[in-house]
C-alpha positions as CSV (number, residue, x, y, z in Angstrom):
1,M,-38.6,14.8,-4.5
2,I,-36.1,13.1,-2.2
3,S,-36.8,9.4,-1.6
4,E,-37.2,8.3,2.0
5,N,-34.0,6.2,1.9
6,Q,-31.9,9.2,0.7
7,S,-33.3,11.5,3.4
8,K,-32.5,8.9,6.1
9,S,-29.0,8.4,4.9
10,R,-28.1,12.1,5.0
11,T,-27.3,13.4,8.4
12,I,-25.7,16.7,9.3
13,A,-23.5,16.4,12.4
14,E,-23.9,19.2,15.0
15,S,-20.7,21.1,15.7
16,K,-19.0,20.3,19.0
17,I,-17.5,23.7,19.0
18,I,-19.2,26.1,21.5
19,H,-18.3,29.8,21.7
20,K,-18.6,30.7,25.4
21,S,-17.4,34.3,25.2
22,P,-19.2,37.1,23.4
23,I,-15.7,38.3,22.3
24,L,-14.2,35.8,19.8
25,H,-10.5,35.3,20.1
26,P,-8.8,36.1,16.7
27,L,-7.1,32.7,16.6
28,A,-10.4,30.8,17.2
29,R,-10.9,30.5,13.5
30,F,-8.2,27.8,13.5
31,V,-10.0,25.6,16.1
32,T,-11.5,22.5,14.4
33,E,-12.7,19.2,15.6
34,E,-10.2,17.5,13.3
35,T,-7.3,19.4,14.8
36,V,-8.4,18.6,18.4
37,A,-8.7,14.9,17.5
38,L,-5.2,14.9,16.0
39,L,-3.8,17.0,18.9
40,F,-5.0,14.4,21.5
41,D,-4.7,11.4,19.2
42,I,-8.4,10.5,19.5
43,A,-11.2,10.0,17.1
44,V,-13.5,13.0,16.4
45,D,-16.5,11.0,17.8
46,E,-14.7,10.8,21.1
47,I,-14.8,14.5,21.5
48,Y,-17.8,15.6,23.6
49,R,-17.4,19.4,23.3
50,I,-14.9,22.1,22.5
51,E,-15.5,25.3,24.4
52,C,-13.9,28.4,22.9
53,C,-13.5,30.7,25.9
54,R,-12.1,34.2,25.9
55,Y,-8.4,33.2,26.2
56,M,-8.3,29.4,26.2
57,V,-10.0,26.5,24.5
58,Y,-11.4,23.8,26.8
59,V,-11.6,20.3,25.3
60,H,-13.8,17.7,26.9
61,G,-13.8,14.2,25.4
62,K,-13.4,10.5,26.2
63,S,-10.7,10.4,28.9
64,I,-9.7,14.1,28.1
65,S,-10.4,17.3,30.0
66,R,-7.8,19.9,29.1
67,F,-7.3,23.6,28.4
68,V,-5.4,24.4,25.3
69,S,-4.0,27.7,24.1
70,Y,-5.4,29.2,20.9
71,A,-1.7,29.5,19.8
72,D,-1.3,25.8,19.7
73,F,-3.8,25.5,16.8
74,P,-2.0,25.8,13.4
75,P,-3.5,27.9,10.6
76,I,-5.8,26.2,8.2
77,L,-7.0,26.9,4.6
78,E,-10.8,27.2,5.1
79,V,-10.8,30.4,7.1
80,K,-9.5,34.0,6.9
81,P,-5.8,34.0,5.9
82,I,-3.0,34.6,8.4
83,A,-2.6,38.1,9.5
84,L,0.6,39.8,10.8
85,Q,-1.0,40.2,14.2
86,D,-1.4,36.3,14.4
87,F,2.4,36.0,14.6
88,G,2.5,38.4,17.6
89,R,-0.1,36.3,19.4
90,W,1.8,33.1,18.6
91,Y,5.1,34.6,19.8
92,K,3.5,35.8,23.0
93,R,2.3,32.3,23.9
94,W,5.3,30.4,22.8
95,K,7.9,32.6,24.4
96,S,10.1,31.9,21.3
97,K,9.7,32.2,17.6
98,L,9.2,28.4,17.0
99,A,5.8,26.7,16.6
100,P,5.0,23.7,18.7
101,A,6.0,20.3,17.4
102,F,2.3,19.5,16.8
103,W,2.3,21.9,13.9
104,T,4.7,19.6,12.0
105,K,2.4,16.6,12.8
106,F,-0.6,18.5,11.7
107,Y,0.8,19.7,8.3
108,T,2.3,16.2,7.6
109,H,-1.3,14.9,8.1
110,K,-2.7,17.5,5.8
111,F,-0.2,16.8,3.1
112,K,-0.9,13.1,3.3
113,K,-4.7,13.6,3.2
114,A,-4.7,16.0,0.2
115,V,-6.9,14.7,-2.5
116,S,-5.4,16.5,-5.4
117,V,-2.1,18.2,-6.4
118,D,-3.9,21.6,-6.3
119,R,-5.0,21.0,-2.7
120,L,-1.5,19.8,-1.8
121,L,-0.1,23.0,-3.3
122,E,-2.6,25.1,-1.3
123,W,-1.4,23.5,1.9
124,G,2.3,23.9,0.8
125,L,1.7,27.6,0.2
126,L,0.1,28.0,3.7
127,V,3.2,26.3,5.2
128,A,5.4,28.6,3.2
129,N,3.6,31.6,4.8
130,V,4.4,30.3,8.3
131,K,7.8,28.8,7.6
132,S,9.5,31.5,9.7
133,V,8.0,29.9,12.9
134,I,8.8,26.3,12.0
135,S,12.2,24.9,13.0
136,G,14.7,24.1,10.2
137,A,14.5,20.3,10.9
138,A,10.7,20.3,10.9
139,L,10.6,22.4,7.8
140,Q,12.9,19.9,6.0
141,Q,10.6,17.1,7.2
142,L,7.6,18.9,5.8
143,R,9.4,19.5,2.5
144,D,10.2,15.8,2.2
145,V,6.6,14.7,2.9
146,Y,5.3,17.3,0.5
147,A,7.7,16.1,-2.3
148,A,6.8,12.5,-1.7
149,E,3.1,13.2,-1.8
150,K,3.4,15.3,-4.9
151,D,5.4,12.5,-6.6
152,L,2.7,9.9,-5.6
153,M,-0.1,12.1,-7.0
154,E,1.7,12.9,-10.2
155,N,2.6,9.2,-10.9
156,F,-0.8,7.9,-10.0
């Protein structure tokens, strides 16, 4: 039996992600509230809704109302792994073979938030899978952050 105090302290937040199209975009799996918050430099609770439309993502939040391409969302660990077709979708949107600068910011954030060496390694392996789309300077920056975080964890 759960005590009354425990049941009141547990709340499950409702997802702010709404799928508006019956056809789910293949890159929609990378859309998260955390990523949107980081992309627009706002808190997650300032996001009112994220609408996943057929070809674009609509973000509505405190002082934000923007359409974002699915290709702007970097791959994450918690979903189906990267497929070869994903690279084609990214290239089509970017008109080049380089990821947006936001990807570097996102993966830097993920490296710094990793709670264990194993989790850090998982993020490092994911970045290794997409390194062909990250600029050389950005890749070096990510390697430096990864090494620094790994040293911190190992020496802690």
